[in-house]
Wavefront OBJ file of the C-alpha trace (Angstrom):
o trace
v 69.364 103.404 117.994
v 71.113 100.391 116.707
v 74.637 99.952 118.947
v 77.745 98.376 117.850
v 81.250 97.888 119.501
v 83.903 99.306 117.556
v 87.652 97.212 118.466
v 90.332 99.919 117.871
v 94.295 99.103 118.592
v 96.708 101.765 120.283
v 95.425 105.552 120.677
v 92.713 106.489 118.867
v 94.131 110.111 119.027
v 96.940 109.869 117.196
v 96.971 112.056 113.518
v 96.632 109.269 111.332
v 94.679 109.136 108.203
v 92.858 105.720 109.923
v 92.757 106.973 113.701
v 91.191 110.038 112.154
v 88.741 107.906 110.218
v 87.313 106.268 113.682
v 87.027 109.167 115.695
v 84.750 110.597 113.272
v 82.338 107.823 112.156
v 82.253 107.485 115.978
v 81.698 110.961 116.356
v 78.752 111.050 113.085
v 77.240 107.532 113.999
v 74.329 108.712 115.864
v 73.029 111.444 113.287
v 73.434 108.435 110.910
v 70.984 106.441 112.879
v 73.450 104.207 114.824
v 75.933 104.038 117.696
v 79.544 103.164 118.033
v 81.072 102.421 121.543
v 84.903 102.545 121.158
v 86.348 99.071 122.607
v 90.617 99.944 123.231
v 93.008 97.487 122.676
v 96.426 97.164 122.824
v 98.891 98.941 121.041
v 100.863 96.117 119.793
v 99.485 95.432 116.399
v 99.954 94.849 113.473
v 102.756 92.798 115.547
v 100.985 92.227 119.525
v 102.598 89.891 121.799
v 101.479 87.219 123.351
v 100.451 89.061 126.304
v 98.508 91.913 123.938
v 96.496 89.176 122.322
v 95.538 87.570 125.691
v 94.567 91.066 126.934
v 92.554 91.614 123.401
v 91.021 88.546 123.531
v 89.559 89.273 127.229
v 88.478 92.257 126.306
v 86.284 91.064 123.002
v 85.063 88.198 125.203
v 83.987 90.378 127.783
v 81.524 92.073 126.104
v 78.125 91.888 126.093
v 76.520 88.591 124.469
v 75.902 88.211 121.182
v 77.125 91.675 120.301
v 78.340 92.932 116.801
v 81.714 93.973 117.079
v 83.263 96.250 114.483
v 87.320 95.752 114.490
v 89.867 98.081 113.072
v 92.302 96.108 110.191
v 95.159 97.264 111.932
v 94.118 94.866 115.086
v 91.816 92.142 112.696
v 94.642 91.454 110.163
v 97.024 90.212 113.060
v 94.101 88.987 115.424
v 94.306 84.569 114.931
v 91.528 82.920 113.426
v 90.737 80.812 116.309
v 90.349 83.647 118.670
v 87.700 85.240 116.342
v 85.735 82.117 115.933
v 85.732 81.588 119.983
v 84.105 85.033 120.433
v 80.738 83.627 119.155
v 79.354 87.125 117.978
v 78.703 89.096 114.442
v 82.022 90.400 113.252
v 82.708 93.156 111.217
v 86.192 94.383 109.449
v 87.044 98.390 108.667
v 90.204 97.788 106.205
v 91.651 100.945 105.832
v 94.377 99.191 103.746
v 95.890 95.230 103.765
v 98.263 94.936 106.108
v 100.979 93.434 104.301
v 100.919 96.131 101.808
v 103.073 98.404 104.286
v 106.065 99.770 103.073
v 109.758 98.422 105.421
v 108.284 95.295 105.944
v 110.577 91.921 105.211
v 109.181 89.293 103.211
v 108.802 86.601 105.815
v 106.484 89.890 107.835
v 104.263 90.603 104.633
v 103.676 86.799 103.921
v 102.855 86.190 107.881
v 100.345 89.608 107.300
v 98.760 88.145 104.425
v 98.174 84.379 105.765
v 96.897 86.177 108.955
v 94.513 89.103 107.305
v 93.366 86.419 104.998
v 92.226 83.883 107.817
v 90.904 86.514 110.475
v 88.884 87.920 107.497
v 87.324 84.599 106.559
v 85.627 84.908 110.234
v 83.958 88.365 109.469
v 80.429 88.673 108.521
v 81.069 92.108 106.809
v 84.184 94.076 105.086
v 84.129 97.402 105.229
v 86.796 99.047 102.611
v 87.232 102.718 102.946
v 87.820 102.866 99.023
v 86.757 100.835 95.754
v 90.376 99.867 95.313
v 90.667 98.344 98.420
v 87.777 96.671 97.970
v 89.072 95.116 94.661
v 92.202 94.184 96.375
v 89.895 92.564 99.080
v 88.259 90.564 96.886
v 90.778 89.741 94.172
v 93.608 88.694 96.523
v 91.814 88.011 99.572
v 89.041 85.958 98.819
v 86.458 88.211 100.198
v 83.167 87.409 98.717
v 81.379 90.450 97.090
v 78.399 90.051 99.051
v 80.605 90.466 102.100
v 82.229 93.751 100.917
v 81.278 97.265 100.966
v 82.640 100.701 100.699
v 82.980 103.741 102.801
v 84.702 106.445 101.668
v 86.072 108.826 104.020
v 84.018 112.062 104.789
v 85.685 115.459 104.173
v 84.756 118.775 106.091
v 84.004 122.230 104.147
v 86.924 123.763 103.911
v 87.449 127.688 102.456
v 89.934 127.730 99.391
v 93.663 128.049 100.091
v 95.139 131.577 99.592
v 98.586 130.367 98.543
v 101.645 131.868 99.060
v 102.912 132.557 95.502
v 106.052 133.033 95.475
v 107.821 130.935 96.080
v 105.042 128.620 95.461
v 104.397 126.213 98.359
v 104.231 122.746 98.282
v 102.807 120.552 100.984
v 102.941 117.070 101.803
v 101.186 115.894 104.225
v 101.473 112.078 106.434
v 104.151 110.569 108.860
v 107.283 110.114 107.798
v 106.938 106.753 107.223
v 108.908 104.723 104.473
v 105.114 104.508 102.455
v 105.203 107.851 102.341
v 108.465 107.773 99.845
v 109.707 111.345 101.520
v 113.322 110.711 100.048
v 112.040 110.273 96.881
v 110.296 113.193 96.879
v 113.249 115.362 98.230
v 115.155 113.632 95.542
v 112.723 114.833 92.490
v 112.765 118.162 94.213
v 116.630 118.218 94.246
v 116.758 118.000 90.305
v 114.058 121.382 90.229
v 116.978 123.648 92.268
v 116.117 126.131 89.179
v 111.968 126.816 89.969
v 111.257 128.533 92.349
v 109.528 126.503 95.658
v 109.801 126.026 99.163
v 108.117 122.662 100.773
v 106.739 121.846 103.972
v 106.483 118.252 104.939
v 103.572 118.092 108.024
v 103.637 115.213 109.371
v 104.809 112.923 112.680
v 108.572 112.659 112.988
v 108.230 110.399 115.898
v 106.437 107.116 114.078
v 110.118 105.715 112.477
v 112.725 107.716 113.868
v 115.463 105.681 111.357
v 113.008 107.358 108.237
v 112.882 110.607 109.822
v 116.841 110.293 110.000
v 117.239 109.096 106.403
v 114.925 111.876 105.163
v 116.848 114.953 106.769
v 120.274 113.565 105.746
v 119.221 113.681 102.081
v 117.730 117.365 102.560
v 121.401 117.972 104.121
v 123.453 116.361 101.716
v 121.472 117.469 98.439
v 121.809 121.023 100.105
v 117.857 121.664 100.406
v 117.603 122.940 103.796
v 116.874 125.882 103.181
v 113.845 124.804 101.129
v 112.524 121.903 102.682
v 111.096 122.070 106.125
v 109.839 118.795 108.103
v 107.629 120.484 110.616
v 106.406 117.203 112.384
v 102.702 116.721 114.230
v 100.660 120.018 114.120
v 97.695 120.932 115.731
v 94.613 121.271 113.740
v 94.639 125.170 113.352
v 98.341 124.948 112.223
v 97.948 122.151 109.989
v 94.830 124.319 108.368
v 97.204 127.186 107.909
v 99.785 124.999 106.103
v 96.728 123.794 103.847
v 95.592 127.725 103.064
v 99.582 128.744 102.135
v 99.758 126.114 99.950
v 99.711 126.626 96.363
v 100.172 122.347 95.414
v 99.799 119.164 96.857
v 102.300 116.462 96.536
v 102.869 113.190 98.054
v 105.727 110.244 96.655
v 103.647 107.677 98.505
v 103.996 103.985 97.416
v 100.658 102.764 98.513
v 97.682 104.821 99.561
v 94.237 102.817 100.583
v 92.342 106.292 99.888
v 94.163 109.228 100.675
v 92.496 111.348 102.941
v 95.013 113.996 102.654
v 94.337 114.280 99.125
v 90.667 114.723 99.458
v 91.494 117.719 101.704
v 93.626 119.215 99.429
v 90.996 119.065 96.530
v 88.331 120.620 98.987
v 90.615 123.486 99.569
v 91.242 124.088 95.661
v 94.756 122.377 95.674
v 96.012 121.205 92.237
v 97.531 117.555 93.094
v 100.334 115.845 92.379
v 100.818 112.361 93.299
v 101.656 109.108 92.338
v 99.030 105.823 90.628
v 99.924 103.683 93.458
v 97.087 101.768 95.279
v 93.812 104.309 95.662
v 95.437 107.243 93.964
v 94.174 107.581 90.839
v 90.568 106.738 91.815
v 90.655 109.315 94.782
v 91.659 112.432 92.784
v 90.111 113.336 89.174
v 92.521 113.400 86.032
v 91.465 117.070 85.891
v 92.745 118.447 88.755
v 96.155 116.192 89.264
v 99.456 114.898 87.978
v 100.064 111.425 88.741
v 103.692 109.813 88.259
v 105.296 106.369 89.036
v 105.527 105.252 92.416
v 109.350 105.419 93.726
v 110.521 107.066 90.793
v 111.732 110.580 91.000
v 112.473 111.522 87.889
v 108.743 111.264 87.074
v 108.148 112.792 90.216
v 109.649 115.469 89.442
v 108.836 115.908 85.909
v 105.184 116.121 86.930
v 106.076 118.883 89.232
v 107.990 120.860 87.129
v 105.272 121.181 84.804
v 102.838 122.624 86.905
v 106.061 124.800 88.465
v 106.518 126.397 84.708
v 102.979 126.874 83.977
v 100.949 129.162 86.241
v 98.016 128.858 84.171
v 97.506 125.487 83.975
v 97.904 125.327 88.031
v 94.999 128.054 88.405
v 92.917 125.811 85.976
v 93.986 122.659 87.756
v 92.973 124.570 91.066
v 89.749 125.424 89.574
v 89.036 121.893 89.402
v 90.047 120.895 92.609
v 87.960 123.176 94.120
v 84.870 122.156 91.891
v 85.392 118.512 92.712
v 86.062 119.049 96.309
v 82.000 119.661 96.658
v 80.636 116.720 95.243
v 83.043 114.635 98.302
v 80.909 112.828 101.155
v 80.503 114.261 104.253
v 81.196 112.282 107.315
v 77.542 111.665 108.118
v 77.158 110.290 104.782
v 80.586 108.112 105.356
v 78.922 106.847 109.132
v 75.581 106.455 107.445
v 77.329 103.531 105.076
v 79.214 102.070 107.636
v 75.905 101.261 110.082
v 74.154 100.163 107.317
v 77.141 97.793 106.211
v 77.038 96.710 110.366
v 73.094 96.489 110.488
v 72.799 94.314 107.364
v 75.573 92.088 108.152
v 74.407 88.357 109.176
v 73.581 87.625 112.750
l 1 2 3 4 5 6 7 8 9 10 11 12 13 14 15 16 17 18 19 20 21 22 23 24 25 26 27 28 29 30 31 32 33 34 35 36 37 38 39 40 41 42 43 44 45 46 47 48 49 50 51 52 53 54 55 56 57 58 59 60 61 62 63 64 65 66 67 68 69 70 71 72 73 74 75 76 77 78 79 80 81 82 83 84 85 86 87 88 89 90 91 92 93 94 95 96 97 98 99 100 101 102 103 104 105 106 107 108 109 110 111 112 113 114 115 116 117 118 119 120 121 122 123 124 125 126 127 128 129 130 131 132 133 134 135 136 137 138 139 140 141 142 143 144 145 146 147 148 149 150 151 152 153 154 155 156 157 158 159 160 161 162 163 164 165 166 167 168 169 170 171 172 173 174 175 176 177 178 179 180 181 182 183 184 185 186 187 188 189 190 191 192 193 194 195 196 197 198 199 200 201 202 203 204 205 206 207 208 209 210 211 212 213 214 215 216 217 218 219 220 221 222 223 224 225 226 227 228 229 230 231 232 233 234 235 236 237 238 239 240 241 242 243 244 245 246 247 248 249 250 251 252 253 254 255 256 257 258 259 260 261 262 263 264 265 266 267 268 269 270 271 272 273 274 275 276 277 278 279 280 281 282 283 284 285 286 287 288 289 290 291 292 293 294 295 296 297 298 299 300 301 302 303 304 305 306 307 308 309 310 311 312 313 314 315 316 317 318 319 320 321 322 323 324 325 326 327 328 329 330 331 332 333 334 335 336 337 338 339 340 341 342 343 344 345 346 347 348
């Protein structure tokens, strides 16, 4: 069985899509004919301190000579090219989405991350993206040759079909409360739909960006929606499954997604989707099961929501399409197999 080191910054147990992907491919790798050994890097990425960079370099240099290393993009894009070149070993990158496309960055930070990620990717022998849309970005904007690019779509576990709530219609949004998720836009869209019968649960970490959480909470209060919109914070897996089961409609106002694992879990549970035309979302959700709005446009999002809130028959038809499509999604073993194959094929 072929073994690879998998360098991941920070706490791999955190409830984010990227870390969930990393955990699952590590667990499934043996069934896919390979082995991924977790190598922990410091948690300051993508803006590591000099001490964190030095600690990362020492950790990577200490690996067995010549051992290939897969580096999660959260770290890879911020590691200096000379550091990577000096490792003198086969390197691969796993890119969930380009670092410079995170929301909330200033122009200087965006330029810094774009330059460092472009330079770092040039030092790799293989680049694995988690969606075709991200692969296209890496080829077009970051100069990654097509021959070095692979796509390993996230897996989806088989799920029971959502039961739903019905009255009021339960809307579900899943993801950390951070600027990229644009929850203020969602709140403002919902404020124009007061006449409709709905409640909304926003499930995800509220401690990643306290200022953004405060901003969302303030907007909910200012618009008088405290009885209808609930921020649950991070939930354990059983409680999250319960939220999906109680939902009638999945919604996201996200400004960018490298794939959108919450979207595919919603589809696997037979939930119709209202989302945005942002990043990989148009590739991730099938048109028959989703309505897409313009990113950052509360009016566009509200109109998409209104169309489904006002038309339960259409909602049911789209739910059936979602349930059917969900059965075609890849498993995590299939994801790991694609990733391991890309690592085995990279030049040594």
